[in-house]
C-alpha positions as CSV (number, residue, x, y, z in Angstrom):
1,M,-1.4,-20.4,-3.4
2,K,-3.9,-19.1,-0.8
3,I,-3.8,-15.5,0.4
4,N,-5.6,-14.5,3.5
5,V,-6.2,-10.8,4.1
6,I,-6.9,-10.5,7.8
7,I,-8.4,-7.2,8.9
8,I,-7.8,-6.3,12.5
9,D,-10.0,-3.2,12.7
10,K,-13.4,-2.6,14.3
11,K,-14.5,-0.6,11.3
12,G,-14.1,-3.6,9.0
13,K,-13.4,-3.9,5.4
14,D,-16.4,-2.0,4.1
15,Q,-15.4,1.4,5.4
16,L,-11.6,1.3,4.9
17,Y,-10.3,-1.4,2.7
18,A,-13.0,-2.5,0.2
19,P,-11.7,-0.8,-2.9
20,L,-8.1,-1.9,-2.3
21,I,-9.1,-5.5,-1.5
22,E,-11.3,-5.7,-4.6
23,H,-8.4,-4.4,-6.7
24,Y,-5.8,-6.8,-5.4
25,K,-8.3,-9.8,-5.5
26,K,-8.8,-9.1,-9.2
27,I,-5.0,-9.0,-9.8
28,A,-4.3,-12.1,-7.8
29,K,-7.1,-14.2,-9.2
30,P,-5.1,-16.1,-11.8
31,F,-2.4,-17.0,-9.3
32,A,-4.1,-17.4,-5.9
33,K,-7.3,-17.8,-4.0
34,V,-7.9,-14.7,-1.9
35,E,-10.0,-14.8,1.3
36,V,-10.8,-11.7,3.4
37,I,-11.2,-12.4,7.1
38,E,-12.6,-9.7,9.4
39,L,-11.1,-10.6,12.8
40,F,-13.0,-8.1,15.0
41,D,-16.0,-9.8,16.6
42,K,-18.3,-9.6,19.6
43,E,-15.8,-11.3,21.9
44,I,-13.0,-8.8,21.0
45,A,-15.4,-5.9,21.4
46,K,-16.4,-7.1,24.8
47,A,-12.8,-7.5,25.8
48,H,-12.1,-3.9,24.7
49,D,-14.7,-2.8,27.3
50,I,-13.0,-4.8,30.1
51,S,-9.4,-3.7,29.7
52,P,-6.5,-3.4,27.3
53,E,-5.0,-6.6,28.7
54,A,-8.3,-8.5,28.0
55,A,-8.4,-7.1,24.5
56,Q,-4.8,-8.2,23.8
57,K,-5.6,-11.7,25.1
58,S,-8.7,-11.8,22.9
59,Y,-6.8,-10.7,19.8
60,T,-4.0,-13.3,20.5
61,K,-6.6,-16.1,20.8
62,A,-8.3,-15.0,17.5
63,L,-4.9,-14.7,15.6
64,E,-3.4,-18.0,16.8
65,K,-4.9,-20.2,14.1
66,Y,-3.4,-18.0,11.4
67,L,0.0,-17.4,12.8
68,S,1.1,-21.0,12.7
69,N,-0.1,-21.5,9.1
70,G,2.0,-20.0,6.3
71,V,4.0,-16.8,5.9
72,N,2.8,-13.9,8.0
73,I,3.2,-10.3,6.8
74,A,1.9,-7.3,8.7
75,L,1.2,-4.4,6.4
76,D,2.3,-1.1,7.9
77,P,2.9,2.2,6.2
78,S,6.1,2.8,8.2
79,S,7.6,-0.7,7.5
80,K,10.4,-1.5,5.2
81,E,9.6,-1.6,1.5
82,V,10.7,-4.5,-0.7
83,D,10.8,-4.7,-4.4
84,S,8.9,-7.2,-6.5
85,F,11.9,-9.6,-6.8
86,D,12.6,-9.7,-3.0
87,F,8.9,-10.1,-2.4
88,A,8.7,-13.0,-4.9
89,K,11.7,-14.7,-3.1
90,L,9.9,-14.3,0.2
91,L,6.8,-16.0,-1.1
92,K,8.5,-18.5,-3.4
93,D,7.8,-21.8,-1.6
94,S,4.7,-20.6,0.3
95,V,1.3,-22.3,0.0
96,T,-0.4,-19.9,2.3
97,V,0.3,-16.2,2.9
98,N,-1.4,-14.1,5.6
99,F,-1.5,-10.4,5.3
100,Y,-2.6,-8.4,8.4
101,I,-4.0,-4.9,8.0
102,G,-5.6,-2.4,10.4
103,G,-5.4,-1.9,14.1
104,A,-2.9,0.1,16.0
């Protein structure tokens, strides 16, 4: 299994997510290859300066290649929690899982 952790945040993984990512990479290592992808780039930063609509288009373009590949899960503190068994069922036949964190 391949797990992509896609960070949608201009601060990036070093400031906010590094300890969590390292912890979960260590746990997942026997079962999956974990890749961390920082989505925020110069193009998105430039689009933010233009307008909210331009920023949205830029994010959409950057996310397209991940959305069509595998199971997509947005991690949000206010989202519904699932237990380990339901989570395992969700991922059962998946080759690629994309987790999205950050952003508003």
